[in-house]
N, C-alpha and C positions, 0 to 999 in steps of 0.2 A: 503492498499500499503507500502512497505516494501522498505525503502531510503538506499543506500549501501555510506557508507563516508569515507576516508581515507583522513589520514592526515603525512604530516614529513616522505612523500616518501614512503609510507604505513605504517611505526610503531604505528601509531595508527587509527584503522579500528572500526566502529560499522554500528551497521545497526536501522534504525530511525520508528520509528513506532506512532501510536497513539492512547491510548487507552479510551474510555469515554472524548473527547476532550483534552486531555493532551498530548503533546507530552516525549517523550522518546526515549532513545539510550540505547542499550547493544553493548559494547565494549570493545574492549583489546588493550593493552600500551606495547608494546613490549620495554625490557632495555633501557634506558637512558633516558636526560633533554629536557624537552620541556616547552614554554612561548605559552599556549593558551589566545586565547581573547575568551569573549563572547557576545553574545547579549543579552539572555535572563538572569536572574536568574536560577543556575543550583545547581539542591541537586544530588551529586555525591557520591554513594554508592559502594563500594568495595564488591565485590561477590568471588573472588580469590586472594589469593596474598596479597600484600601490598606494598604500594608507600607513597612518602613524597608530601604533595600537599602542595603551600605557597597560601595562596588568596592574594589579592590586601590588603598593610598595614599592615602585618600580618608574624607572626613567620611560620615556618615549621614545619606542623602537620604530625606524621604518620598516616598513614589511615590503618586497615584493615581490615578482612573480619566483613559486616555488618555495618563498620563504615559508617556515613556520613558526608562528609563536604558539605556546602552552600557557593557557589560563587554568587555574587552582577552581576547584568545583568551590558554588557557593560563596562566590565573590561578586566584585563589578569592576569590570573596566573598560577605560575610555576608548575609542575609536576616530580618529579622522580621517577625514577623504574629500580632496579636492579635485577627484575627478570620479565616473563610476569605476567600481570596483568587483571584482569576483572575486568568491573562497571557497573553499570547501572546509569542512567544520567534520572533526571526528569525536567523538565523547565518549570518557571512559567512564 
């Protein structure tokens, strides 16, 4: 089954799915700044474009195509995008 997710008035959208028991989302972030809450650990890999991600208690990191940033479970992280960005997120 594919789950459709929408956040921040449609400025972040993703499609959720499971592969071999592991949940994933494939999504797009439109330009803007966002504070995102997590429930599970998130492994975010940028697939197109680049953005800035600030994990909890950390400095801003530039995430470009192929880069993966790990966000701890039950936390809040920040994202800044100046252009549309796509990503894949694996949840643990």
